N, C-alpha and C positions, 0 to 999 in steps of 0.2 A: 805051361805057365808056372806051375809050382816048381819046376826045375830051375827056372830063371830066378824065382824068389829065393830058393835055397842057395844058388850060386852067389847072388848079391849079399845074402846074409853071411856067407862064408868069407866074403871079401870085406865084411864090416860095413856094408852099405844097407841102410834101411829102405826097403822098397816102398814106393808110394802106396801100394796095396795094403801095407801094414802100418802106415802112418795115419793114426786116427786123431792126431792133434788138429787144432784149429788152423786152417789154411789162411795165411795172410795174403790178401790181395792188394797189390800196389795200386794206388790211385793213378788215374790217367793224367799225364802231364799235357794239358791241352795246348800249352805254348809250343811243345814239340810237334804236336799234330798239326797245328796251324802253320808252322814254319814252312812246310812243303807247299802249302797253298798260297801263302801270302809273302814269300820272300821277294817277289817282284813288285810289291806294292810300295808306294811312296811312304805310307804310314810306318811300314816295317823299318825303313832306313831312317826316318825321322826319329824314331824311338831309340836309335843307337847314339844320338847326340845328346849332350847334357842340356839342362834347362837354359834357356836364353838364346840358343842358337837360332831359333825360329825368327828372332827379331833382326837377324843379319840381312841386309839388303841382298836380294838375289838367292836367298837360301833355297827357295822353291826350285830355282833353275839348277842349283847344285844337286838337289835330291833327284830331279828329273834325269840329270846326266848320270847319276849313280844307278838309277833304275834301268836306264837304257843300256848302259855298259856293264851292269852287274853280272857276275858269274853265277852259274848254277852251283848248288852245294857240291856236286861232284867235281866241277871245274876248280872250285876253291881247294878242295882236298888234294886234287892232282897237282895243282900249282905249289901247294905247301910241301908236298912230298918231293917234287922235283927240286925245290930250293934246298931241302934237307939233304937230298942225295948229292947235290952239287958241292956241298960243303964237306 
């Protein structure tokens, strides 16, 4: 273990074992955590529209159609990558 520490110090890297400073813990972004659970919910897609869109007649049907035909996050990434690769 000490050999690894010496090697890192020789490379100019401070090993975690010798870092006695205060460790900064990033707060959890709950919106990112919820995304995987709620991306198929109507409320998720309603939140993407500006104020006032809920008053449009048939808006609930539009949202239901988006939920049914919505892509998973992986499908969205793959589609964007294929579009970029085609150009």
